[in-house]
Every structure is written in C-alpha cells, then in structure tokens.
N, C-alpha and C positions, 0 to 999 in steps of 0.2 A: 293389229289394230281391233279391236274389240267390235262391238253392236253400242257396247255404252260410251267405246270414245264416239265414236261416231255421232252418236245422239248428243251428246254434250258440246259435239263440232254445231251440229246445227239448230241447238239450243241458242248459244253466244252468239253465233250467225244471226238471229232469228232476231232475239233481244237488246243487242248492241249495233244500231242502228249505223255507225261509226266505223264496226271493225271491218277492215278490210283482208280478202281472200291472204292476200302474204301475211298477214298480221296473224291469221289462227294456222298459216303454216307454219311460219315461226314460231307461235307458239307449242303448234303440237307437233311440232319438229318434224313434220310432212313435206313433199315438193309443192303449191300452189293449187298445180291441174289434179293432185290426189284428192284435195282441200273439194276440191270443185266437182269431180265425179262424184263424193259422198254426199255432197251440198243436193246435186241432182238424183243418187238414188233414194233419199229423202225427199224428195217431190220440191224441192229446192229451187228455183232459176238464181243460178249465183248473178247478183248485179257488177260489171265494171262500172271504175268512178266513180264506185260508191263515196268517200271521201267527200263528191260535191254538194252530198246534201246535208253540210254540218251545220247546223243552224246558227241563229246570227252571235248566239252568247258565247259560241266554241271561236270564232269567228273574230269578236272583241277579246275576247283573252287572249289569241293570238298576237294578235297586230300591239296589241298591249303591253306583251311578254317582251316581244318582239323591239319597242321601240325602249323598251326599261333596258336595252344591250344583250339581250341573250341571242345568240346562234342559231339557225332555224332548225339545226339537229334539234336542242337543248330543248327549243318550245315545241317541240313535234314531240321529242321524250315527255312532256312533262303532263302534256294534256293527250298523250297515247293519239297522234293523230301521224300519218304520214309525212314524211319529208315535203316529198311535194305539195300538198296540201296546203303548208303551212309559203311557200313558200307563191302558190299560188294567191293566196290571203294577201302577205305583203307585196305582189306585185299587182292587184289592182287598181 
C-alpha cells in the first residue's frame, strides 16, 4: 500500500462522518486493524460506533424505506450505512 492510498483513506474517513472502519477496509481490501493503524499513523483517532452519529434525515430515510418493505440489508446498501445501524434505527 502506498502513501497516496493512505492519504485517500484518511481523507475519506475525515470527510464522510458516516463511513466506518469496516466499510473502508472493505473498499480498500484491507483488514480493519490495518485501516485503524493507518489512521493513527496520520494523526487521526479512529472512532468506534461511528454510525451512531447518523443525522436525522438518514434515520428518517432508513425508517421510511424499511416501512416500504425493504429488508434491513437492502436499506443499509441503499443508504450506504451498516446493517446494524439500520437494525438500531428500526428497533428504537
């Protein structure tokens, strides 16, 4: 992995408040621990349970899509959030 890719990981993590370490790991085909290490090396502290910071419009969209009959997995895929986040929103 080169420094350009490291900077891209850091930029994405800082610019998108809803992206998780697991999502970055999947996108860049790396382990979550590797992503965390890269972030720390560039002075960024990884935040765990980051999806709990979803704004109300994402929460409303998730609930709306779920009530329209989409599965939690499909809602998560469409809104690009974690499946567990959709589960938390629906079960509140």
